[in-house]
N, C-alpha and C positions, 0 to 999 in steps of 0.2 A: 199285636195279635192278629189283626186282619192283614197286616203286611207279610207276616210269616205264613199265614193261611194262603193268601192269595199267590204269593211267589212260589210256594211249594206246589200248589195245584198247577200253576203254569209251567213249572219245571217238569212235572210229570206228564202233563197232557198238551203242552205248547199252547197254541192259539185256538185249538179245537174246542169250542164251547161245549158240545156234547160230552167229550171225554173229561172236561173240567168238572162236570157234574156227576160223573160216574162215582158210585159210592165208595169204591176202594180209594179213589184219589181224594174224595171229601174226607174220608177217614184218616188218611196219611196226613193231609193238610191240617186237619184238626189237632193231630198229635204235635205237629210242628208249632202250631199256635200256642199249644199248652206249655211246651218246653220254653218258647220265647217269653211267655208272660211270666213263669215261674221266677226267672232271674230278676225281674223288675218288681213284681208285686210281693214277693215274700218280705223284703224290708219294710215296704209300705203297710202290710197288714200286720206285721210284728208290732210296729209303733202305734198303729191305729188301735189294735186290740189292748195294748198295755195302757194306753191313755184312756180308752173307754171304760175299763174296770176300776178306775180311780173314783171312788164313790163319794168321798167327802174330803175336807182339807186335812184330817188327821192321817188319812191313808194316801195322800198324794206323794208319789215319788218324784214325778216329773213335772216340770213347770209348763212344758209344752213340747211341741215336735222336735225342735232343735236340741232341747235339753235332754229329751228321751234318746235321741241318736247318740248325742255326746256320752251320756252315761253308759249306754250299752257298749259303745266302742271302747271306752276306758276300762270297763269290767271285763269284757269278753273279746275285745279285739274286733277286726272287720267281719270275721266269720260269725261273731255274735248276732250280727244284723240279719244273718240267714238262718237263724234258729227256727226249726219248723220247715226247712226247705224240702225234706223228704215227704213230710205230710202234704205240703203244698203241691208237690210233684204228683203224688198219688191221687189227690182231689182233682187236679187238672187233667191227669190222664183218664179220669172217668168222666169228668164234667165236660170237657171240650168235644170229645167224639159224640157224646149224646147231644151236645148243643148244636153242632153243625150238621150232624147226620139227621137229627130229628127235624131240623129247619128244612133240609133238603127234601125229606119225605113229605113234610106238610106242604111245601110249595108244589111238589108233584101232584098231590091230592086236590089242592085248591085250584091250580092253573089249568087252563085248557090248552096251553101252548107248550111247546118244547122249551128247554133252557135257552135263554136265561129268564123265562117266565115273565115277559114284559107285560102281559095282561093283567098281572096283579097290581091292584091299586094300593093306596095307603092303608085302607082298612084291612085288607088281605095280609099285607106285610106285617102290620101290628099284631094280627092274630097269630101268624106263624112265628114271628120272632118272640112275642111274649110267651107263647105255649112252649116253644123250644127252650127259652131261658128258665122258665119255671120247672120244666121236666129235668133239665140238666142239674139245677140245684138240688132237686129232690134226690137225684141219684148220687150226687157229690156230698150231700150234707153229712154222712157219717164221718168222712175223712176230714171235713172242715171242722167238725167238733173236736176231734183229736188234734188237729193242727192247732186250734186255738188254745187248747189246754196245754200243749207243749210250749206255745210261745209265752204263756203267762205262768210258767212253772218257775217260780223265783227260788224255790227250795231244792230243786233238782231231785224230785221224787219220781221222775219218769226218765227211763234210759231208752229213749227212741220211741218210735211209732208203735211197735208191737207191744211194748211194755206198758205204754199209756193206755192202749186199747184194752189189754187184759185187765190191768188194775182198775180202770174206770168202769168196765163192764161188771166185774165182780162186785164192785161197790154199789153200783146204781142200777144195774140190769137194763131193761129195755128203755126205761126212762131217759137213759143217756142220750139216746137218739130221737127222743120225742120232744123234749124242751127246745123251743126256738124253731121247730121245723116248719110250722104253718107261716110264721111271719117271714121266714127265708124264702119259702116257696112263693108267697104273695109278693114279696119284693122283687123276685126275678121276673115276674111278668111285665110290669110297666117299664122296668129298667131295660130289658132286652127287646121289648117292643120298640122302644125309642132307638136303641143301638142298631137293630137290624133294619128297621124301615129307613132310617137316615143313611145307613151305610148303602143300601140297595139304590135308593134314590140318588145318592151322590155318584154312584158307580154308572148309573144310567145317564146322568147329566154329562158326566165326563166322556162317556162313550159317544153320546149324541153330538157333543161339541167336537170330538175328535173326528168323527165321520164328516161333520159339516165343514170343518177346516180342510179336510182331504178333497172333498168335493169342490170347494172353492179354489183350491190350488190347481186341481186338474182342469177346471173350467178356464181359469186364468191363463193356462197354457194354450 
């Protein structure tokens, strides 16, 4: 995710730090991150979701992760592992732009410096990263609900994203997007506070070390 984001931003802006933090480049980079993650995360979330809804021994279909993958592959082929990929794509095309763009805006609001906001300490990074994560999950939650329903649709009652959305909303109304909303948003804060703060600190450490090595090489000449 961060590899796709960082490389896309550098492709668009080069090594110009100011341009790398321009909102249009952050937005395009976030879309690239979402596309990159979809291909990897869809099979993982499919198996996770199916394993999580097994409530007791009598309703257990899968013995574990490997067995779940094996059964899906035998019944539906390789593409069966990508059941719900369109819903995953919709979710991430909403979630990732709000994730990276809101983090960028929060950094601008908190920091007194220009990019890359080196005056922001761990606490500031935790606040910005956690808030961005919680906000992005709040925006992407409706698509995530539909994605999960499609991925555990054993009986084939839904014919794609739109069909699942229409049928589910007709049956349950607004409650469809209320159940699980608060836990999802609350989970998004600590998870992304850790992700973004560690990511930013790691980048700083790498850049400082690289600068130090360049200076040492220059002085040795």
